[in-house]
C-alpha positions in Angstrom: -10.2 19.5 -10.8 -8.0 17.2 -13.0 -8.4 17.5 -16.7 -9.1 14.1 -18.2 -7.1 14.5 -21.4 -6.1 11.7 -23.8 -2.4 12.1 -22.9 -3.2 11.8 -19.2 -5.2 8.6 -19.8 -2.4 7.1 -21.9 0.1 7.8 -19.1 -2.4 6.3 -16.7 -2.5 3.2 -18.8 1.3 3.0 -18.8 1.2 3.3 -15.0 -1.4 0.6 -14.7 0.6 -1.8 -16.9 3.7 -1.3 -14.6 1.7 -1.5 -11.3 -0.4 -4.5 -12.5 2.7 -6.4 -13.4 4.5 -5.6 -10.2 1.4 -6.2 -8.0 0.9 -9.7 -9.4 4.6 -10.6 -9.5 5.2 -9.8 -5.9 1.8 -11.2 -4.8 0.7 -7.9 -3.1 -2.9 -7.3 -3.9 -3.7 -4.4 -1.5 -0.7 -2.2 -0.5 -0.1 -0.4 -3.8 2.4 2.2 -3.0 3.8 1.7 -6.6 0.6 3.3 -8.0 0.9 6.6 -6.0 4.6 6.7 -7.2 3.5 6.2 -10.8 0.6 8.7 -10.5 3.1 11.3 -9.4 6.2 10.3 -11.4 4.7 9.2 -14.7 1.1 10.5 -14.9 2.3 13.8 -13.5 -0.5 14.4 -10.9 0.1 16.6 -7.9 1.1 14.6 -4.8 -2.1 15.5 -2.9 -4.4 14.3 -5.6 -2.2 11.2 -6.3 -2.5 10.2 -2.7 -6.2 10.6 -2.6 -6.7 8.7 -5.9 -4.5 5.9 -4.6 -6.4 5.8 -1.4 -9.6 5.1 -3.3 -7.8 2.4 -5.4 -6.4 0.8 -2.2 -9.9 0.7 -0.7 -11.3 -1.0 -3.7 -8.3 -3.4 -3.7 -9.0 -4.1 -0.1 -12.6 -5.1 -0.9 -11.3 -7.4 -3.6 -8.8 -8.9 -1.2 -11.5 -9.7 1.3 -13.5 -11.5 -1.4 -10.5 -13.4 -2.9 -8.7 -14.2 0.4 -11.5 -14.3 3.0 -10.7 -17.9 4.0 -7.0 -17.2 4.5 -7.7 -13.9 6.4 -10.5 -15.4 8.6 -8.4 -18.5 9.3 -5.3 -16.5 10.3 -7.2 -13.7 12.1 -10.7 -14.7 13.1 -13.0 -11.6 13.3 -13.7 -10.7 16.9 -10.6 -12.6 18.2 -8.0 -11.0 20.5 -5.5 -10.7 17.7 -8.2 -9.2 15.4 -9.0 -6.5 18.0 -5.3 -5.7 18.6 -4.9 -5.1 14.9 -8.1 -3.4 13.8 -8.5 -0.9 16.6 -5.0 0.7 16.2 -5.4 0.5 12.4 -8.6 2.6 12.7 -6.9 5.2 14.9 -3.9 5.3 12.6 -6.0 5.7 9.4 -8.0 8.6 10.9 -4.9 10.3 12.4 -2.8 9.8 9.2 -5.5 11.3 6.9 -6.1 14.3 9.2 -2.4 14.9 9.4 -2.0 14.6 5.6 -4.6 17.3 5.1 -2.5 19.7 7.2 0.9 19.1 5.6 2.4 20.9 2.7 2.6 19.0 -0.6 6.4 19.2 -0.6 6.5 17.5 2.8 4.2 14.7 1.6 6.4 14.2 -1.4 9.5 14.0 0.8 7.8 11.5 3.1 6.8 9.4 0.0 10.4 9.6 -1.2 11.8 8.4 2.2 9.2 5.6 2.2 10.2 4.5 -1.3 13.9 4.4 -0.4 13.2 2.3 2.7 11.0 -0.1 0.8 13.8 -0.6 -1.8 16.4 -1.3 0.9 14.0 -3.6 2.8 13.5 -5.7 -0.4 17.3 -6.0 -0.8 18.2 -6.7 2.8 15.3 -8.4 4.7 14.2 -11.9 3.6 11.3 -14.0 5.0 12.1 -16.5 7.8 10.4 -19.7 8.8 8.0 -19.7 11.7 9.4 -19.5 15.2 8.2 -21.8 18.0 8.1 -18.9 20.5 6.1 -15.9 19.4 6.6 -12.3 20.6 3.9 -11.0 22.9 0.6 -10.1 21.0 0.8 -6.6 22.4 3.3 -5.9 19.6 0.4 -6.0 17.2 -0.6 -2.6 18.4 2.3 -0.4 17.4 2.8 -2.3 14.1 -0.9 -1.9 13.1 -0.9 1.7 14.3 2.1 2.5 12.1 0.5 0.7 9.2 -2.7 2.8 9.7 -0.8 6.1 9.9 1.1 5.3 6.6 -2.2 4.4 4.9 -3.8 7.6 5.9 -0.8 9.8 5.3 0.5 8.7 1.9 -1.9 5.8 1.0 0.9 3.3 1.5 -0.2 0.6 3.9 3.3 -0.2 5.2 3.1 -4.0 4.3 6.7 -4.1 3.2 7.6 -3.4 6.8 4.6 -4.9 8.7 5.1 -8.3 7.1 8.8 -8.8 8.2 7.9 -7.3 11.6 5.2 -10.0 12.1 7.5 -12.6 10.5 11.1 -11.9 11.4 10.6 -10.0 14.7 7.4 -11.7 16.1 8.0 -15.1 14.7 4.8 -15.8 12.8 4.7 -17.9 9.6 5.2 -15.8 6.5 1.6 -16.6 5.3 0.1 -15.5 8.6 2.3 -12.4 8.7 0.9 -11.5 5.3 -2.6 -12.0 6.6 -2.0 -9.9 9.7 -0.6 -7.1 7.6 -3.5 -7.3 5.1 -6.1 -7.0 7.8 -4.4 -3.8 9.1 -4.3 -2.3 5.6 -7.9 -3.2 4.8 -9.1 -1.6 8.0 -7.0 1.5 7.7 -7.8 2.1 4.0 -11.5 2.2 4.6 -11.1 4.3 7.7 -8.8 6.8 6.0 -11.1 7.0 2.9 -14.1 7.6 5.2 -12.2 10.3 7.0 -11.2 12.0 3.7 -14.9 12.0 2.6 -15.9 13.7 5.8 -13.1 16.3 5.7 -13.2 17.1 2.0 -14.8 15.0 -0.8 -12.4 14.5 -3.8 -13.8 15.9 -7.1 -15.4 13.6 -9.6 -12.4 13.4 -11.8 -10.3 11.8 -9.0 -13.0 9.1 -8.6 -12.9 8.5 -12.4 -9.2 8.2 -12.5 -9.2 5.9 -9.4 -11.8 3.5 -11.0 -9.9 3.6 -14.3 -6.6 2.7 -12.6 -8.2 0.1 -10.4 -9.8 -1.8 -13.3 -6.7 -1.7 -15.5 -4.3 -2.7 -12.7 -6.7 -5.6 -11.6 -7.1 -6.9 -15.2 -3.3 -6.8 -15.8 -2.5 -8.4 -12.4 -5.0 -11.2 -13.0 -3.4 -11.9 -16.5 0.2 -11.9 -15.0 -1.0 -14.2 -12.3 -1.5 -16.9 -14.9 2.2 -17.3 -15.6 3.5 -16.3 -12.1 6.5 -18.2 -10.8 8.9 -17.8 -7.8 11.7 -17.0 -10.2 9.6 -14.1 -11.7 8.9 -12.8 -8.2 12.7 -12.7 -7.4 13.5 -11.0 -10.7 10.9 -8.3 -10.2 11.9 -7.7 -6.6 15.6 -7.3 -7.6 14.5 -5.0 -10.4 12.1 -2.7 -8.5 14.3 -2.3 -5.4 17.0 0.0 -7.0 14.2 1.8 -9.0 12.4 2.5 -5.8 15.6 3.9 -4.2 16.3 6.1 -7.2 12.8 7.4 -7.4 12.7 8.0 -3.7 15.9 10.0 -3.9 14.4 12.1 -6.7 11.3 12.8 -4.8 13.3 13.7 -1.7 15.5 16.1 -3.7 12.5 17.8 -5.3 10.9 18.2 -1.9 14.0 19.8 -0.4 14.3 22.4 -3.1 
């Protein structure tokens, strides 16, 4: 059980300030890998508890995304459609598999995986840029491995993989950036709920983890909604260029700690 002390809650507030600002600045309302990094790096929680807490937060964020972006998501990926099935079914399988695997791995290995993920996200931000829509799209069957990978990452380290899924849908498959975002969001939403359900079946997190998760979700959401009021494209570019090297450095630190 995590002791809910005043210093821990203060560090949690600092983490929420950072994550809320970044979340709104880069327009990513669901895939909050930054929070699991902050919970581990700033709040000081063990990696296993941090991942479980972040999974609860991501699931709540997924519900909020459905309410806020339901027209965009339903328009881009109509429920019951061929595309929807090719995305949701692999996401379910990935979410279950990733969460079951995470419960078997050592904390040091999970920290190392999170470190590698953070490094790759930082490099992706610096290197890969969105492209306009292509006339010829890749075969829809490519939705399956992308969605499966997203689901596994969601279950494994509560990081939905959107930094990689979006460019794969956009740059590789040729979909418009807005649709690519919607496709990736549907996968994360599906995988988050599936992974959380799997965790509740395997082992229910203690009540302190739920308290911290709700605390972080509320704070991050409030801060993100405030930042959204003065969001600009320039702000998004500045934040991206700022967080990319930070992610790489933090990832290297996690990786070195895991190797020791």
